[in-house]
C-alpha positions in Angstrom: 13.8 -9.0 1.0 11.2 -10.1 -1.6 9.0 -11.9 0.9 8.6 -8.9 3.2 7.9 -6.5 0.3 5.3 -8.8 -1.1 3.5 -9.1 2.2 3.7 -5.3 2.7 2.5 -4.7 -0.8 -0.5 -7.0 -0.3 -1.4 -5.3 2.9 -1.2 -1.8 1.3 -3.2 -3.0 -1.7 -5.9 -4.5 0.5 -6.2 -1.3 2.5 -6.2 1.0 -0.5 -8.8 -1.1 -2.3 -11.1 -1.2 0.7 -10.8 2.6 1.2 -11.4 3.3 -2.5 -14.5 1.2 -2.5 -15.9 2.7 0.7 -15.3 6.3 -0.2 -16.7 5.9 -3.7 -19.8 4.0 -2.6 -20.5 6.4 0.2 -19.9 9.4 -2.0 -22.2 8.1 -4.7 -24.9 7.2 -2.2 -24.7 10.7 -0.6 -25.0 12.3 -3.9 -28.3 10.5 -4.5 -27.2 7.7 -6.8 -29.2 4.4 -6.8 -27.9 1.6 -4.6 -26.8 -0.5 -7.6 -25.2 2.4 -9.3 -23.2 3.2 -6.1 -22.2 -0.5 -5.9 -21.0 -0.6 -9.5 -19.1 2.7 -9.1 -17.5 1.4 -5.9 -16.5 -1.9 -7.6 -15.0 0.0 -10.5 -13.0 2.2 -8.2 -11.8 -0.8 -6.2 -10.8 -2.7 -9.3 -8.9 0.2 -10.7 -7.2 0.7 -7.4 -6.3 -2.9 -7.1 -4.6 -2.9 -10.6 -2.8 0.4 -9.8 -1.5 -1.0 -6.5 -0.3 -4.2 -8.0 1.7 -2.2 -10.6 3.0 0.5 -8.3 2.9 -0.4 -4.6 4.9 -3.6 -4.7 8.0 -2.0 -6.2 7.6 0.9 -3.9 7.4 -1.4 -0.9 10.5 -3.2 -2.1 12.5 0.1 -2.4 11.3 1.3 1.0 12.2 -2.0 2.8 15.6 -2.1 1.1 16.3 1.5 2.2 15.4 0.6 5.8 17.6 -2.4 5.7 20.5 -0.4 4.3 20.1 2.4 6.9 19.9 -0.1 9.7 23.1 -1.8 8.5 24.9 1.5 8.5 23.6 2.4 11.9 24.8 -0.9 13.4 28.2 -0.5 11.7 28.6 2.9 13.3 27.5 1.6 16.7 30.0 -1.2 16.4 32.8 1.3 15.5 31.9 3.5 18.5 31.8 0.7 20.9 35.2 -0.6 19.8 36.8 2.8 20.2 
């Protein structure tokens, strides 16, 4: 299940990083910050989100996918028992 969780983690990381940059950049610009200051603040937010997601989201994605697989196996087993009876 490692390949699927790695792909899911990369997708979540990319989305979260983009959202963090966009929100920070737009918020700083709306508050009257200079363009370069907004860009630097957005880059800092994106970088910190990227590090955070690499540390946290990949293990979470692995746990979620394992739970889905376990529940699916239980459901199929119950359906097989019901169809045999």
